[in-house]
BALOBA-1460 file (C-alpha; in Angstrom, 3 decimals):
// residues 73
<rec num="1" residu="m" x="-65.982" y="67.929" z="68.451"/>
<rec num="2" residu="m" x="-65.689" y="64.310" z="67.236"/>
<rec num="3" residu="q" x="-62.023" y="64.987" z="66.420"/>
<rec num="4" residu="q" x="-61.206" y="64.733" z="70.118"/>
<rec num="5" residu="w" x="-61.964" y="60.983" z="70.013"/>
<rec num="6" residu="f" x="-62.131" y="60.105" z="66.312"/>
<rec num="7" residu="v" x="-60.295" y="60.653" z="63.053"/>
<rec num="8" residu="a" x="-62.075" y="60.783" z="59.680"/>
<rec num="9" residu="v" x="-61.263" y="57.783" z="57.482"/>
<rec num="10" residu="d" x="-63.109" y="57.158" z="54.213"/>
<rec num="11" residu="e" x="-66.140" y="59.237" z="55.274"/>
<rec num="12" residu="l" x="-66.427" y="57.370" z="58.582"/>
<rec num="13" residu="w" x="-65.123" y="58.171" z="62.053"/>
<rec num="14" residu="q" x="-62.358" y="55.846" z="63.337"/>
<rec num="15" residu="f" x="-61.956" y="55.765" z="67.133"/>
<rec num="16" residu="k" x="-58.446" y="57.019" z="68.012"/>
<rec num="17" residu="f" x="-58.092" y="54.733" z="71.009"/>
<rec num="18" residu="g" x="-57.971" y="50.976" z="71.409"/>
<rec num="19" residu="v" x="-60.601" y="48.364" z="72.095"/>
<rec num="20" residu="d" x="-59.821" y="48.449" z="75.822"/>
<rec num="21" residu="d" x="-59.711" y="52.218" z="76.384"/>
<rec num="22" residu="y" x="-63.088" y="52.704" z="78.045"/>
<rec num="23" residu="q" x="-62.839" y="56.260" z="79.401"/>
<rec num="24" residu="p" x="-62.603" y="58.112" z="76.062"/>
<rec num="25" residu="a" x="-65.394" y="55.898" z="74.667"/>
<rec num="26" residu="r" x="-67.591" y="56.932" z="77.597"/>
<rec num="27" residu="e" x="-66.708" y="60.613" z="77.170"/>
<rec num="28" residu="a" x="-67.479" y="60.505" z="73.436"/>
<rec num="29" residu="a" x="-70.840" y="58.799" z="74.048"/>
<rec num="30" residu="a" x="-71.747" y="61.343" z="76.734"/>
<rec num="31" residu="d" x="-71.139" y="64.103" z="74.179"/>
<rec num="32" residu="c" x="-73.032" y="62.344" z="71.358"/>
<rec num="33" residu="s" x="-76.566" y="63.489" z="70.594"/>
<rec num="34" residu="t" x="-77.296" y="60.406" z="68.459"/>
<rec num="35" residu="f" x="-76.045" y="57.677" z="70.816"/>
<rec num="36" residu="l" x="-78.252" y="54.603" z="70.560"/>
<rec num="37" residu="s" x="-77.655" y="51.678" z="72.887"/>
<rec num="38" residu="d" x="-77.140" y="48.326" z="71.209"/>
<rec num="39" residu="d" x="-78.738" y="45.134" z="72.524"/>
<rec num="40" residu="e" x="-77.468" y="44.445" z="76.024"/>
<rec num="41" residu="d" x="-75.883" y="41.146" z="74.947"/>
<rec num="42" residu="e" x="-73.695" y="43.186" z="72.542"/>
<rec num="43" residu="h" x="-72.371" y="45.481" z="75.299"/>
<rec num="44" residu="t" x="-68.675" y="45.280" z="76.121"/>
<rec num="45" residu="d" x="-68.517" y="48.129" z="78.664"/>
<rec num="46" residu="n" x="-70.217" y="47.915" z="82.066"/>
<rec num="47" residu="v" x="-71.175" y="51.617" z="81.767"/>
<rec num="48" residu="s" x="-74.250" y="51.770" z="79.534"/>
<rec num="49" residu="r" x="-73.521" y="55.057" z="77.744"/>
<rec num="50" residu="s" x="-70.284" y="54.168" z="75.994"/>
<rec num="51" residu="c" x="-69.383" y="54.060" z="72.316"/>
<rec num="52" residu="f" x="-68.434" y="50.430" z="72.945"/>
<rec num="53" residu="n" x="-72.140" y="49.780" z="73.565"/>
<rec num="54" residu="c" x="-73.520" y="51.888" z="70.711"/>
<rec num="55" residu="m" x="-75.582" y="50.432" z="67.902"/>
<rec num="56" residu="y" x="-73.628" y="52.558" z="65.379"/>
<rec num="57" residu="r" x="-70.159" y="51.177" z="66.190"/>
<rec num="58" residu="r" x="-68.566" y="48.585" z="63.943"/>
<rec num="59" residu="w" x="-65.561" y="46.742" z="65.299"/>
<rec num="60" residu="q" x="-62.211" y="46.846" z="63.542"/>
<rec num="61" residu="p" x="-59.177" y="44.731" z="64.523"/>
<rec num="62" residu="d" x="-57.704" y="47.442" z="66.781"/>
<rec num="63" residu="s" x="-60.600" y="49.832" z="67.302"/>
<rec num="64" residu="f" x="-64.050" y="50.602" z="65.870"/>
<rec num="65" residu="q" x="-65.695" y="52.913" z="63.376"/>
<rec num="66" residu="c" x="-68.733" y="55.073" z="64.065"/>
<rec num="67" residu="h" x="-71.405" y="54.581" z="61.402"/>
<rec num="68" residu="k" x="-73.975" y="57.019" z="62.759"/>
<rec num="69" residu="q" x="-73.608" y="59.431" z="59.829"/>
<rec num="70" residu="s" x="-74.309" y="56.733" z="57.233"/>
<rec num="71" residu="a" x="-77.234" y="55.397" z="59.304"/>
<rec num="72" residu="l" x="-78.792" y="58.865" z="59.605"/>
<rec num="73" residu="r" x="-78.758" y="59.616" z="55.869"/>
C-alpha cells in the first residue's frame, strides 16, 4: 500500500509528493502501523499523525525518505 504515497529508491521509500503537500503525508501516516511521532520541536505539520512528524522520516531537498524498514531490522 506504500506505493500510493511512496516510490522505492535504493531500498528506501521516497515520498512522491513535496515538502508542503500535507494531506498525502497525513493519509500515509494514518495507514502506517509503525508511525512513531518525533519530538514535538521537530514537527512541521500541525496535525500530529503525519509523515512530516514521524521519527523515521529523513528530509531530502524536495521531499523525504521513510527509514522505518531500516530502523526495524
